[in-house]
C-alpha atoms as one frame of an Amber mdcrd trajectory, in Angstrom:
protein
-208.747 -64.158 -50.031-209.054 -66.169 -53.239-207.456 -69.572 -53.118-204.925
 -70.220 -55.904-205.996 -72.675 -58.599-204.375 -76.045 -57.961-203.915 -79.056
 -60.224-202.179 -82.136 -58.908-198.981 -83.196 -60.738-200.598 -86.500 -61.677
-203.589 -84.755 -63.282-201.325 -82.248 -65.041-199.212 -84.999 -66.627-202.348
 -86.935 -67.599-203.845 -83.880 -69.296-200.612 -83.194 -71.188-200.395 -86.823
 -72.291-204.027 -86.856 -73.479-203.441 -83.634 -75.392-200.398 -85.054 -77.182
-202.040 -88.415 -77.958-205.098 -86.781 -79.504-202.931 -84.677 -81.786-200.875
 -87.676 -82.879-203.959 -89.829 -83.496-205.248 -87.309 -86.060-202.254 -88.052
 -88.285-202.050 -90.771 -90.906-200.051 -93.816 -89.907-196.382 -94.510 -90.581
-195.024 -98.073 -90.680-191.479 -99.419 -90.537-190.501-102.979 -91.450-187.283
-104.924 -91.540-186.763-106.726 -94.842-183.921-108.880 -96.154-181.626-106.011
 -97.212-182.458-103.254 -94.758-185.256-101.116 -93.339-188.437 -99.966 -95.081
-190.420 -96.831 -94.154-193.922 -96.351 -95.589-196.352 -93.527 -94.898-199.587
 -92.234 -96.314-198.726 -88.670 -97.303-200.581 -86.631 -99.895-197.859 -83.955
-100.039-194.902 -84.370-102.371-192.881 -81.663-100.601-193.577 -82.019 -96.861
-191.918 -85.337 -96.096-192.582 -87.552 -93.110-189.620 -89.809 -93.904-186.175
 -88.279 -94.354-182.482 -89.038 -94.285-180.479 -87.990 -91.230-177.028 -89.383
 -92.013-175.258 -92.108 -94.009-177.070 -95.087 -92.451-179.743 -93.313 -90.404
-183.298 -92.331 -91.362-186.064 -90.488 -89.553-189.837 -90.920 -89.754-192.461
 -88.954 -87.860-196.169 -88.391 -87.435-197.941 -85.432 -85.867-197.454 -81.688
 -86.298-195.166 -80.960 -89.218-193.516 -77.840 -87.814-192.592 -79.668 -84.604
-191.075 -82.809 -86.097-189.362 -80.788 -88.842-187.550 -78.789 -86.166-186.467
 -82.062 -84.561-185.279 -83.426 -87.910-183.177 -80.339 -88.628-181.659 -80.456
 -85.151-180.840 -84.152 -85.628-179.112 -83.490 -88.957-177.009 -80.746 -87.375
-176.078 -82.932 -84.425-175.099 -85.831 -86.701-173.040 -83.593 -89.005-171.206
 -82.016 -86.085-170.416 -85.363 -84.455-169.301 -86.936 -87.742-167.067 -83.953
 -88.529-165.549 -83.831 -85.028-164.865 -87.560 -84.709-165.629 -90.074 -87.458
-168.633 -90.842 -89.634-168.987 -94.260 -87.968-169.373 -92.523 -84.600-172.776
 -91.184 -85.693-175.231 -93.842 -84.494-178.995 -94.163 -84.362-178.797 -95.017
 -80.680-177.051 -91.750 -79.791-179.504 -89.762 -81.902-182.490 -91.507 -80.302
-181.127 -90.736 -76.840-180.716 -87.083 -77.766-184.284 -86.899 -79.080-185.552
 -88.638 -75.936-183.904 -86.035 -73.712-185.357 -83.192 -75.755-188.905 -84.595
 -75.880-188.823 -85.549 -72.202-187.695 -82.074 -71.151-190.416 -80.406 -73.226
-193.122 -82.743 -71.923-192.246 -82.330 -68.242-191.823 -78.561 -68.345-194.865
 -76.446 -67.547-193.803 -73.530 -69.683-194.810 -74.894 -73.090-197.179 -77.419
 -74.561-195.892 -80.956 -75.225-194.858 -81.832 -78.744-197.599 -83.669 -80.658
-195.176 -86.021 -82.394-193.933 -89.581 -82.412-190.697 -90.576 -84.122-188.901
 -93.529 -85.641-185.095 -93.465 -85.823-183.715 -96.317 -87.925-180.123 -97.360
 -88.573-179.120-100.039 -91.061-176.130-102.220 -90.208-173.781-104.432 -92.186
-176.033-107.419 -91.395-179.718-107.823 -90.466-178.742-108.494 -86.854-177.100
-105.062 -86.680-180.201-103.137 -87.837-181.757-100.864 -85.224-185.192 -99.200
 -85.029-186.106 -96.910 -82.143-189.550 -95.506 -81.463-189.822 -92.287 -79.468
-193.052 -91.039 -77.959-194.160 -87.502 -77.133-192.916 -87.825 -73.515-189.404
 -89.009 -74.369-189.857 -92.753 -73.901-187.713 -94.938 -76.151-188.564 -98.435
 -77.371-186.356-100.769 -79.400-188.670-102.167 -82.063-188.184-105.610 -83.569
-189.350-106.684 -87.038-192.068-104.020 -87.563-193.922-101.146 -85.910-196.545
 -98.485 -86.663-197.522 -95.153 -85.143-200.164 -92.471 -85.645-203.694 -92.772
 -87.012-204.961 -96.369 -86.890-201.676 -97.702 -85.512-203.276-100.578 -83.606
-205.140-101.868 -86.666-202.043-101.504 -88.834-199.882-103.316 -86.276-202.395
-106.162 -86.029-202.322-106.686 -89.801-198.521-106.609 -89.849-198.328-109.119
 -86.995-200.601-111.536 -88.864-198.759-111.388 -92.192-195.149-110.386 -91.519
-192.365-112.923 -91.856-188.619-112.624 -91.442-186.498-112.205 -94.575-189.162
-110.683 -96.821-188.053-109.205-100.139-188.390-105.477-100.702-191.412-105.778
-103.000-193.174-108.118-100.555-192.484-105.747 -97.653-193.816-102.734 -99.590
-197.000-104.547-100.568-197.572-105.704 -96.988-196.967-102.224 -95.531-199.295
-100.523 -98.017-202.027-103.095 -97.387-201.633-102.594 -93.641-201.871 -98.801
 -93.921-205.143 -99.220 -95.813-206.720-101.082 -92.892-208.981 -99.370 -90.393
-211.638-100.423 -87.927-214.513-100.364 -90.419-212.764-102.157 -93.270-210.031
-101.608 -95.814-209.300 -99.319 -98.742-206.846 -98.937-101.601-204.289 -96.151
-101.225-203.278 -94.486-104.476-199.596 -94.496-105.401-199.591 -90.679-105.429
-200.618 -90.667-101.754-197.718 -92.863-100.609-194.280 -91.933 -99.321-191.847
 -94.848 -99.379-188.138 -94.912 -98.566-185.547 -97.510 -97.569-182.200 -97.852
 -95.872-180.611-100.413 -98.208-177.375-102.014 -97.002-176.618-103.352-100.522
-176.188 -99.863-102.008-172.569 -99.218-102.977-172.827 -95.565-101.950-171.865
 -94.490 -98.455-175.372 -93.086 -98.050-177.870 -95.940 -97.821-181.096 -93.896
 -97.977-183.276 -94.108-101.086-186.682 -92.578-101.745-189.056 -94.270-104.207
-190.733 -92.379-107.037-194.347 -92.869-108.122-193.418 -94.842-111.279-191.242
 -97.187-109.222-194.056 -97.788-106.741-196.564 -98.302-109.542-194.315-101.022
-110.955-194.267-102.798-107.583-197.893-102.309-106.526-199.563-102.433-109.937
-200.395 -99.786-112.512-204.165 -99.885-111.876-204.129 -98.581-108.306-206.530
 -95.641-108.211-208.064 -93.439-105.573-209.473 -94.878-102.346-212.480 -97.105
-103.049-215.386 -98.405-101.014-217.831 -96.769 -98.655-215.775 -97.285 -95.512
-214.966 -94.379 -93.291-211.962 -92.538 -94.740-208.709 -92.388 -92.841-208.193
 -89.650 -90.300-207.003 -86.454 -91.897-203.398 -85.632 -91.100-202.875 -82.003
 -90.054-199.236 -82.457 -90.962-200.101 -82.526 -94.660-203.620 -81.084 -94.788
-203.817 -77.713 -93.008-207.573 -77.487 -93.620-208.101 -80.422 -91.279-207.059
 -78.355 -88.274-208.466 -74.812 -88.498-206.713 -73.821 -85.295-203.275 -74.482
 -86.745-201.417 -72.581 -89.417-200.565 -74.239 -92.695-197.319 -76.199 -92.350
-194.473 -74.367 -93.984-191.014 -75.860 -94.080-188.625 -73.589 -92.151-185.703
 -72.094 -94.103-182.282 -73.651 -93.706-181.115 -70.809 -91.474-183.990 -71.188
 -88.997-182.407 -71.230 -85.519-183.120 -74.572 -83.929-181.620 -75.641 -80.626
-180.019 -79.065 -81.257-180.847 -81.973 -78.964-178.465 -82.604 -76.130-175.635
 -84.959 -77.229-175.406 -87.665 -74.550-171.802 -88.296 -75.502-170.784 -84.755
 -74.602-171.514 -85.165 -70.884-169.299 -86.842 -68.317
């Protein structure tokens, strides 16, 4: 009689974690920084339509790296959950902490189940408060772990190199222009050197507490970034090794995956579990 194939639970979880980490590492990095008036999100993204940084609700933003179709489904589910909670109770009852907990439960359940592959994504959920002390940034990994980030953080691609540069140059209370310049410089760092990232290849957005509108999210245009970073920023220069290609925005980088296509608004997506709905 043939013996059934056996894999220990420890080895199974290790293999799933390695699979997810390799997929995430192929993506270009995303950085988040706290500045004087809110939260800054910066990503290297060659696509003008497939966003890595998006608005979730009035004071909440979402940033992701990894497979586009997977984190887009999570973004849509988060928007639906936030809208439903804000409509049922009050807009102030929609918090980044509750949304991060819901995402953590969803990612953790997917990772630990043996019926489907783990999501190859990492997420930032940021919420801007009425004061800098009230700002919140949560980082969620592929297996549902949640970390409360202080000051700055990076994920995907050369995250360790980017984080090292931010740690060496970041200071509390930076202006918006200073924070953007620091984040862009950090994203251009990699193990073999540095490079200049063109304005057209950047995606930059903020949660600005000084905005008079109820919605604090703002996305920067190329002319606005050019005014901050300098008009003469061109394509990547130097002979250093180029950054890892991101399958989220460059389908040709991953022949095994289909080209990312944003799902229509009526795509059925199971929303994350709302922690507040349980006893």
